[in-house]
C-alpha positions as a Python dict, from the first residue, in 0.01 Angstrom:
ca = {
    (1, 'X'): (0, 0, 0),
    (2, 'X'): (85, -341, 140),
    (3, 'X'): (-188, -573, 265),
    (4, 'X'): (-106, -846, 517),
    (5, 'X'): (-293, -1174, 559),
    (6, 'X'): (-207, -1418, 836),
    (7, 'X'): (-248, -1793, 812),
    (8, 'X'): (-511, -1961, 1021),
    (9, 'X'): (-416, -2022, 1383),
    (10, 'X'): (-472, -2343, 1572),
    (11, 'X'): (-518, -2507, 1908),
    (12, 'X'): (-213, -2689, 2041),
    (13, 'X'): (-113, -2862, 2361),
    (14, 'X'): (152, -2719, 2593),
    (15, 'X'): (496, -2807, 2464),
    (16, 'X'): (374, -2819, 2107),
    (17, 'X'): (484, -2619, 1804),
    (18, 'X'): (310, -2404, 1547),
    (19, 'X'): (426, -2188, 1256),
    (20, 'X'): (233, -1877, 1162),
    (21, 'X'): (261, -1720, 817),
    (22, 'X'): (183, -1369, 702),
    (23, 'X'): (160, -1308, 328),
    (24, 'X'): (205, -962, 183),
    (25, 'X'): (-2, -859, -116),
    (26, 'X'): (159, -933, -451),
    (27, 'X'): (163, -570, -558),
    (28, 'X'): (350, -461, -248),
    (29, 'X'): (715, -367, -229),
    (30, 'X'): (964, -640, -137),
    (31, 'X'): (961, -740, 230),
    (32, 'X'): (1312, -600, 264),
    (33, 'X'): (1156, -255, 223),
    (34, 'X'): (977, -298, 555),
    (35, 'X'): (1041, -342, 921),
    (36, 'X'): (809, -629, 1013),
    (37, 'X'): (688, -777, 1338),
    (38, 'X'): (452, -1009, 1517),
    (39, 'X'): (238, -880, 1802),
    (40, 'X'): (-14, -1062, 2015),
    (41, 'X'): (-310, -975, 2232),
    (42, 'X'): (-424, -1208, 2506),
    (43, 'X'): (-779, -1190, 2645),
    (44, 'X'): (-819, -884, 2865),
    (45, 'X'): (-469, -755, 2790),
    (46, 'X'): (-310, -498, 2563),
    (47, 'X'): (-122, -579, 2244),
    (48, 'X'): (241, -673, 2303),
    (49, 'X'): (533, -712, 2069),
    (50, 'X'): (659, -1067, 2023),
    (51, 'X'): (928, -1055, 1752),
    (52, 'X'): (1054, -815, 1489),
    (53, 'X'): (1283, -833, 1186),
    (54, 'X'): (1436, -540, 1000),
    (55, 'X'): (1548, -489, 641),
    (56, 'X'): (1886, -648, 705),
    (57, 'X'): (1740, -956, 871),
    (58, 'X'): (1834, -855, 1224),
    (59, 'X'): (1581, -973, 1479),
    (60, 'X'): (1451, -883, 1823),
    (61, 'X'): (1232, -1079, 2063),
    (62, 'X'): (1028, -1024, 2374),
    (63, 'X'): (1194, -1180, 2678),
    (64, 'X'): (896, -1410, 2725),
    (65, 'X'): (956, -1585, 2392),
    (66, 'X'): (1336, -1578, 2355),
    (67, 'X'): (1470, -1923, 2279),
    (68, 'X'): (1124, -2053, 2186),
    (69, 'X'): (1009, -1836, 1895),
    (70, 'X'): (1186, -1754, 1569),
    (71, 'X'): (1091, -1485, 1318),
    (72, 'X'): (1198, -1514, 957),
    (73, 'X'): (1097, -1399, 610),
    (74, 'X'): (1100, -1536, 258),
    (75, 'X'): (1132, -1245, 19),
    (76, 'X'): (1056, -1453, -289),
    (77, 'X'): (726, -1564, -137),
    (78, 'X'): (662, -1225, 29),
    (79, 'X'): (589, -1414, 347),
    (80, 'X'): (678, -1349, 709),
    (81, 'X'): (692, -1644, 948),
    (82, 'X'): (678, -1701, 1322),
    (83, 'X'): (795, -2044, 1433),
    (84, 'X'): (671, -2109, 1784),
    (85, 'X'): (811, -2401, 1984),
    (86, 'X'): (757, -2521, 2340),
    (87, 'X'): (429, -2334, 2353),
    (88, 'X'): (282, -2245, 2690),
    (89, 'X'): (-73, -2160, 2797),
    (90, 'X'): (42, -1798, 2844),
    (91, 'X'): (110, -1786, 2469),
    (92, 'X'): (-264, -1805, 2404),
    (93, 'X'): (-358, -1489, 2215),
    (94, 'X'): (-462, -1338, 1885),
    (95, 'X'): (-142, -1295, 1684),
    (96, 'X'): (-101, -1008, 1437),
    (97, 'X'): (167, -941, 1179),
    (98, 'X'): (261, -579, 1122),
    (99, 'X'): (478, -373, 890),
    (100, 'X'): (620, -25, 859),
    (101, 'X'): (809, 115, 564),
    (102, 'X'): (1014, 336, 792),
    (103, 'X'): (1209, 235, 1100),
    (104, 'X'): (1248, 536, 1321),
    (105, 'X'): (1389, 349, 1620),
    (106, 'X'): (1601, 51, 1711),
    (107, 'X'): (1439, -284, 1659),
    (108, 'X'): (1372, -350, 2031),
    (109, 'X'): (1213, -5, 2058),
    (110, 'X'): (1000, -68, 1749),
    (111, 'X'): (880, -388, 1913),
    (112, 'X'): (788, -207, 2231),
    (113, 'X'): (502, -2, 2092),
    (114, 'X'): (237, -114, 1846),
    (115, 'X'): (188, 239, 1711),
    (116, 'X'): (535, 209, 1558),
    (117, 'X'): (371, -3, 1289),
    (118, 'X'): (109, 126, 1048),
    (119, 'X'): (0, -180, 850),
    (120, 'X'): (-167, -474, 1023),
    (121, 'X'): (-305, -814, 937),
    (122, 'X'): (-646, -928, 1054),
    (123, 'X'): (-515, -1142, 1340),
    (124, 'X'): (-524, -1515, 1399),
    (125, 'X'): (-604, -1706, 1719),
    (126, 'X'): (-352, -1937, 1880),
    (127, 'X'): (-481, -2138, 2175),
    (128, 'X'): (-251, -2342, 2398),
    (129, 'X'): (-421, -2576, 2641),
    (130, 'X'): (-430, -2937, 2751),
}
């Protein structure tokens, strides 16, 4: 099966930008075979969906990040990205990439529940503070 590895997170100031990467194992199927997403978990909170992208390239975002975050994928590099701009302290969290080879629901619904995804990366910490 596919194995996902996120890039190292970072500490940034409010208003700053950061791009996260998630590389799929070389022996995995092409990224277009998966519905993929980014989730995050802030201290003391549950895991919430941030952005998702399906096989066709359609995307969905949580309301809290619309207009600031962008999810994309590079099939040749087997890499999923999350470009995060205008970061806020509330964006501080451990970020996880996730994948599922089947998409049973619409993309917004997939993003609404972490159990809709069955493969997870190890997580990477993003800290936003001044």
